[in-house]
N, C-alpha and C positions, 0 to 999 in steps of 0.2 A: 497600563494593565498587565501586571504580573501573574502567572499561573503560580497556582501552590502546589508543592510537591509532599505527599504526604504518605503514611503506611510503610515505612521502610520494611521489607522483607527479601529475603534470599531465595533465590530460583536455584536448584540443584540439577546439575547434569551428571554424567560419567565421567566427565573429564575436568569439570570444576564449578565453583560457586561465585555467583554474581550479586552483589547486593542490586535491588531494583527496588525505586520508588513510584509511586503513584502521580501522574500528571492530571491536573485539573486545571480547568479555565473556563469562565464565564463567557459565553455567546449570548445573542439576544433571545435565544430561545430556549436557554438552559445551560449546559456545560457539555464541553469536549472533555474526553479522558482519554488516558493512555499510560505509558510506561515509561520510565527513564532508568539509564544505567549511566554511570560513569561520572568523572570529576565535572563542575560546572564549569571550570576553564578548558575542559578537554574540546577536540576537535569535533564541531556541531556535524552531526550527521541525522538527518532525519528519515526514520522507516515508514514506509507506507503500504499496509497490507492491501490484499485482494477482495475482491467483492463476497459478501456474506461472511468474511472472516473477521478477525479482530487483530489487536496489537500484539496477542500471545502467539501468534505466527512467527514471530520472531525469538520467543524464547529461548529456542535452543540454539540458533544460530549467534546472537549477540555475545554469549559468554566464551563462543571462541574467536572473536575478533577482538582487536586492541583494547587494553583494560583503561588506556588514558584517553580514551575518545569520548565523546558524549553523545550518546544515542537518545533520542526521543521517538518512540514510536506510538502514533496515536491510533485511538479508535475512530473511524471517521463517523460523521452522525449518521444515526439509523443503524449501528453498528456494536458490537462489544459494551460497553458502558456508557456510552455517549449519549445525549439526549436525542430523540428523533425530531427530524424535522417538524415543524407546526403544521396543524391539518390543513389539508388543500393543497401542501406544497410538492413539487416535484423533486426527485433524485436525480441531478444532473452532472455531467462532467464539469462543465464550468462552476457550478457550485462546490464541487470537491475541490476544485482548484482554489476557490475563493477561502474555503476552509483553512488549505495549506497558507495561505497567506494571512489568514487571521493567527493562526499558530504562531510562525515566524514572527509577525511583528509582536506578539506575546512574548515571545522568548528575546527578541531584540537581537536575533541574528541577522547580520548584514551579508554574510557569505556562509554558504554550508555545501555539504554533499547530501545526496536523496540514493537510498535503496528502496526501489518500489518493486513489489511481485504483484503480478497480473494487473488488475484493475487500479492499483497503486503505481505500477509503472508506466501506466497511460496517463495518469493525473499527474506523475513526475515528469513525461513528456511535455504535455501541454504547458504545466508551470513553469519549465525550463526555457520554453518558447516565448511564453509571455513576460517572464522576468530572468533574462537572460544573464544580468548584473549580479543574480544574487547566487547561481548556482555554479560551482566548481566542477563538481564529478556528478554522474549518475549512472548507477547499477542498476539495469531492469532485469528482473528475476522472472524468467518465461514469460517476457512480454515485449511487445515491438516499440512501446512508447507511443504509439498511434494507432488506430484500429478505422481503416479506412472503410465508408460505406458508398455503395453506387447511390448516384443521385435520386434515382427513382425510389430508392428504399428508405432512404432520409425521410421521405414525406409520409410514406407508408407506416414507418415507424412513430413519427410524430401523431399521425392520425389514430394508432392504436394508442399510444400512450396516453395522449389526452381522453379518450374515451374509457379506458383501463382506471385513470385516476377518477374521473367522474363516477364511474361505477362503483367502486371503491367507498368514494365520498359518501355515496347514497346510500351504501348500507351500513352506516356508523351504528348504529341502535340493534344491530343484527351480529355484530361482530363480538366472538368470546376468545378470550386467550386459552388456547387447549393446553393441559396440563398432562406432563409428561412423567414417568420414572425416569430416573438418571439414565438407566440402559435404554429405554426408549427414544429418549433424546439423543442419546450416544449412536443409536442405530439410524436416526433420522440424519444426523450429521453426516455419517459416513456413506448414506444413500445418496446425498447431494455431493458429498465429495469423496468417491470412493478408493481414492489414493491415500487417502489418510490413514495411519497407522493407530493402533489403539492408543497408545501415548499421544501421539498428535493431537486426535480427538479430544482426550482428557484435558489437554493443554489449552486446546481453543474453547471447550466447554466453559473453564474457568470464568471469561468473560462473556459467554455466549447464552447462557443460561443464569435465570436467578431462581432460588428456591420460594415456593408459595404452599399455601395449606395443601397438601396433597401429592406434592411433586414439585415438578421445575418447569418453567415456562421459558421459552425463549426470550433473548432481550431485543434481537434486531426487530426492526420495522418492516412489515411485510411489504411496504411500497419499495422497497429497493427490487423486489420483485418485479416490479411492471417495467412497460416497453421503456427504455429512454428516449425521451423526445428529442434531445439535441444529440445530431451525430453529425461528423464531419466527413466531406469527399474526398477522392484522393487528391485534389489539385490544393484544396485547404490544407491536409496533414503534411503534404511535400514542402509547402511554405512555412509551416509551423517548423518541420524539422529542420528547415532551413536557418531559422532563426536561434535554434540552440547552439551556445556558446562554450557550453561545458563538455569537457570530456566522457564521453559514454562507452558504457561496455554492456552487451545482452548476454545473458547468461540462458543460454536456451535448452531444456530437457528435452533428450530425444524422445522419451514416452510423455510428453507434457502435453500442455493446451492445445498447440497446434497440430498435434498430431489427431486429435478427436474435432477440434473447430478449424476448419480450415477457411481463410479469406476467400471471398470470391476474385476470379478474374485476375489470379496471382497476384492478387495484392501484398500478400506477405513477402513475396520475392522480391518487389519493387520497393517496399519498405526497408527489407532487410540491404537490398544493394544501396539504398540511398545512405543508409547510415555509414556502410563501408565506405561509400563515395566520399563519406564526410569524415571520414578518419575514425569513427567508431571501431572498439575492438567487440567480436563477435566470438563467442566460445560456446562450442556444443558439448555438453555433459550428459553421462547416464543418469537416468533418473526419470521422475514423473513430476508432475507439476508442482506438488509440495515437496521438493527434494531439499529446500532451504529448512523445512521443518523436519521432515522425516529423516535425512542424513544430511545434516548441517555442515560435517567433516567433508563433504564431496565438494563445497562451493567456499568455505570460509576463507582458505589460503588465497583461492581465486580472487575473491572480492578484496581482502587485505592488501594483496600485491599490488593489483588495481590502484586501490585508493593511496596506499603509499607513496606508489610512482608520481603522484601528483600532489602529494602533501604540500599545501602551499605554504606552511610554516616553514618545513624542512627546505624547499625552494629559497624561501627567504633566507634562512639560517645560512645556507651554502652560499648565497649571493654575499651576504654580509662577510663571510670568512674569507672568500676569494677578493674581495674590496680591500681587506686588510693585509695580504700575501705582497 
């Protein structure tokens, strides 16, 4: 099963233009959508967005990255233009990892790199641990790759998530889509993500809302807001981290997620140290949680340099040249 690439268009930035096509693939509950840049034979790079965002989060960054690479940025289920999960289903990290596996199967990618922002970075971490043979490099944008939860909180979260889901399901007949003007929808998006610039909010809204009679409604599934019922404790996270064979770079914004969201018991420091012990590169940059979207020029060269330093095609080419000398 191969996805269809449709609707060729151009996305403009102040620095360049890049042709982008629409990614679509069938899944059992509907379809997954996304965006594609670059030639079909280019170096494959999968881009995973953060919670409540969509593939548009990479619209300003990818035009600054090498033109001969193949970027596929997906909308996770329940986000952007992708179908919502079936009624009664939960949104959990293992299912997001399964979504990624479906995508790379459809793309017929055997080995590739991943750029993951926030939640997408955590999905990238778990995927790279489960499928180490498939992932060459991982760039974690304002993410640790793993978010350990204390054991007692794991089960509190599970109970709350189950109760929230059942309560939500029981109110099916009472739910109505709220219709906004475009400006009100933009205000709501920026209230939830206060670091977004006006331009960044407009970019995300291209896939975050759809027009209906009287205004706009959000495309994302409300259930993504419910408590995640599947968490991992520190021991599980460290074990998964140890299974990652890819080269990893963490790009952490100084005014980003971890300035306002502190992991308990020093867990963040433990994960960071564990990555360093595993020879990961850690780069602290000035900026906020959406720096890759708001000010992509601040991270584009860092990402390019890291990925080029481990370009498997380049290494193979250099190896062949050396053998001929």
